[in-house]
N, C-alpha and C positions, 0 to 999 in steps of 0.2 A: 882676392883682398877683399871683392864683393859680396860673395857670398859667405866669407868668416864673418864679415862686417852681420850681415844678414839675420844669421842664424843666432850671434849672442846676439850678450847685450853689451849698449853704449862703451865703449872704455877711457876712459882718458887716457892719452898715453904722450909720453917726455918726446920732445920731439929740437930738433933744431930750429931755430931762432926763424925768423923771417922779416924779408922786408920789405916795403913796400914804398911803393913812387907816384906820385899822383902825376896823368894826362890826360890831354883834351888836344884833341881833332876837326879838323871841319869835315861836313859829313857825304870826304867823297872822296871814294873811291879807291884813289891813286894815292892820295892821304894818308888814307886809312892801312891803307897795305903796305906806306913806306911807315907808320908808326908803328906797322904789327910789327917789321924786319927789325928793326930796330929793336924791341926786345922780345920775341922769340922765334931768332932763329934759325929752330928747327920744327918739326911736324909737329901738330897738335889738330884734337880736335874743336870744331868750332861753332855755338849755335846762335842764332842770329834769329828777335822776337824782331817781327815788321807789322808796320799796321796789318795786313792781311793775310798774317802768316806764321810760321815757326817755320826757320830754316836751319837742317843741317848740312857740314862741310866737312874739307878736309884745308889748313890752311899745310904747305909745306918748304915753311921759310921763307918764297917768296911770293910765294900767291896763291888765291884761292881754288878748291876745285869742289864744284859743287852739286847735288843729285840733282838733276830738275834744275828750274825757272834760275837765272844768277836773280840776287834779290835786291831794286834799286836801292846804295847806301842812302840814298834820300829821305828814304821809309822808316830808316830802322830806329827801333824805341833802345834797344840796346842788343850790345854782342862780346860775347866771353869766346877765345881761346885757351884750350886749356891739355893740360899734359899732368903727369907725374909728380914735375915738377915746377910749376908753375903756374898761370895765370896771367892775363889779358885780358881787363871786364871795362868797356868803355857803359855810357847809359846818357839815352839824349837831354840837355839840354835845357831844351830851346831855340840854340843857337849853336850847339855843339855838339858833339859827344865826347862826356869826359866819366875818368875815373882810375882806374890804380891798376898798375902793376904787381902781382906779388910772386915774391919764390923762395923758395926754403932754403935755406941752407945750412953747412955746418955748423954743431955748436950745440949748444945744451939752454938751457931758459926757456921752452916756448913751452906749449901743453896745448893740445889738441885732440877733437872728437873726430873721428872717421866715422863716418853714414851710406846707411847703403840705403836707394829707392825699386823699386821695379817700375820700369815708364811703363803706362798704357800701350796697347796695344801687344800684339801676339805674331811673332813670325807670321806673313804672307805664304803664301801654300805658291803663287805666284810671284815668283824672284826673274821674270824676264824683262829685262831693261835692265837691269841694275846693276852699275858703274862696280869697278874690282874697291871694297873699302867698301859697302854697301850695305842696305839691308833694311826692307820693308817693313815695318808694323800697321798692324791694323789694326781697329777695335770696328769686327763686323755690324757689331748693333748700333753702333753712333756714327754708323759709316764714315770711318776716319780714318786717314793712313798719313804715314809717316818713314819719310828714307834717315836711314843715322847710320852717323859712320862707327864701324865696328872691324877692327884690328885682328882680328886668330881666322877660324876654320869657324864657321856657321851652321854645319851637320853638326845635326842634332839636338843646338838649340833652339829655344821656341821663342823666351824670354828674356828680355833686357835689362836691366840696371844702371845709373849713375852713382860711383861714387864722390859723395862730394865730405870736402874737409873741413872741419869748423874749427877758426883758433880760440884759445879762454886770453879772459885778459880780464884785467880786474878794475876797477874804480879809485885809485885812490883815495879821493877824498869820504866815500862809506863804507872800503872795502869791498865794497860787493863783487865777485866774479860772474862773469856769463862770457857770452861769444860776443864777438869783437869784427870780427871777417867770416867768411867762408869761402872756400871756392869750389870748379868741381874740380877732381880728376881722371877718372877715365868711362870709359863705358864700357862694361860686363858682361857676362854672362850674367841670368837670375834665372836658371834655369833649376828648375826644387826651391823658388821661394814664391 
């Protein structure tokens, strides 16, 4: 799906409608996990923007699996759990993490545009110490690296990217249409992009 999006022009797609639910939680790991379990009881990729880093992980429906140091929930600025069907997104508001849960559902009436962006960094030649289901990317010239989840065989794949779904709506007053929300969908191969 990702490579097709990258190689073709952006395309307006008819999609089932989507549901959104507002959510709020204190920045306490146990409470965050309870909220996530309520909305995402299945496997999802996770990304956390903390004060000092961006950390990727996997949510197995019960808890987190991090590649590397476990980030301190008190410093989270934003977190997203995502898979092909849904996303839970929370952002720091000054005293809590607040956001929304969004899920595509059967039916008609919704319009979306899926886009694909290559992640910075190439697959590192040294993958030693990596947990199964993760791959290390590095940008040698900038001395940066990150570990991302990837569900598949990494053999022969040097580049990776993120598929994002953009939901389209219109303003009743002005009649203008535009993106009203977006969500991450999947990390996929970007080989050839």
